[in-house]
C-alpha positions as CSV (number, residue, x, y, z in Angstrom):
1,M,-7.2,1.1,-14.4
2,I,-7.8,3.5,-11.8
3,T,-5.0,5.7,-10.3
4,V,-5.2,7.1,-6.8
5,N,-3.0,9.7,-5.3
6,Y,-2.1,10.1,-1.5
7,F,-1.5,13.1,0.3
8,A,-0.2,14.3,3.9
9,R,-0.1,11.4,6.6
10,L,-1.7,9.1,3.9
11,R,1.7,9.5,1.7
12,E,3.6,8.6,5.0
13,L,1.5,5.6,5.8
14,T,1.5,3.9,2.2
15,G,5.1,5.0,1.2
16,K,3.7,6.3,-2.1
17,T,2.6,9.3,-3.7
18,K,0.3,7.4,-6.2
19,E,-0.6,3.9,-7.5
20,T,-2.6,2.4,-10.1
21,I,-5.4,-0.1,-9.2
22,E,-6.3,-2.8,-11.8
23,R,-10.3,-2.5,-11.7
24,G,-12.6,-1.5,-14.5
25,S,-14.9,0.1,-11.9
26,M,-15.8,0.6,-8.4
27,T,-17.6,2.6,-6.0
28,V,-16.0,5.2,-3.8
29,Q,-17.0,3.0,-0.7
30,E,-15.2,0.0,-2.3
31,L,-11.9,2.0,-2.8
32,L,-12.2,3.2,0.7
33,D,-12.4,-0.4,1.8
34,W,-9.8,-1.6,-0.4
35,A,-7.5,1.3,0.9
36,E,-8.1,0.4,4.5
37,E,-7.4,-3.5,3.9
38,T,-4.4,-2.7,2.1
39,Y,-3.1,-0.2,4.5
40,P,-4.3,-0.9,7.9
41,G,-5.0,2.3,9.7
42,F,-5.8,4.2,6.7
43,G,-8.8,5.8,8.4
44,K,-11.5,5.0,5.9
45,D,-14.2,6.8,7.9
46,T,-12.4,10.2,8.3
47,V,-10.8,10.4,4.6
48,H,-12.6,12.2,1.8
49,V,-12.3,11.2,-1.8
50,A,-12.0,13.3,-4.9
51,V,-12.6,11.9,-8.3
52,N,-11.4,13.9,-11.1
53,E,-10.8,16.9,-9.0
54,E,-14.4,16.9,-7.6
55,Y,-15.3,15.5,-4.2
56,A,-17.3,12.2,-4.4
57,L,-20.0,10.5,-2.5
58,K,-19.6,7.0,-1.1
59,E,-22.1,5.8,-3.6
60,D,-20.4,7.3,-6.6
61,V,-19.1,4.9,-9.2
62,I,-15.4,5.3,-10.3
63,Q,-14.5,4.3,-13.7
64,S,-11.2,3.0,-15.3
65,G,-9.3,6.1,-16.3
66,D,-10.2,8.1,-13.6
67,N,-7.9,10.0,-11.4
68,C,-8.7,9.7,-7.5
69,A,-7.3,11.6,-4.6
70,F,-7.4,10.7,-0.9
71,I,-7.7,13.6,1.3
72,P,-7.2,13.3,4.8
73,P,-8.9,15.6,7.4
74,V,-7.0,18.8,7.7
75,S,-6.5,20.5,11.3
76,G,-4.6,23.7,12.1
77,G,-5.3,27.4,12.9
């Protein structure tokens, strides 16, 4: 199982702060694709992913037990 955490606008879009995905492993890109399919308008092309508190590349593999965070783009001054 993979735990995912949502922040900022993604928390509002999903209506959740976190959830668990029943998968043994998947790539970061597969996780982003899942999020876009599950929550239309997710913005998978602009969202960053951290795995176990480290920014991850799209080809990195997420394992069961990992903790992921979706980090939307930040703006401001």
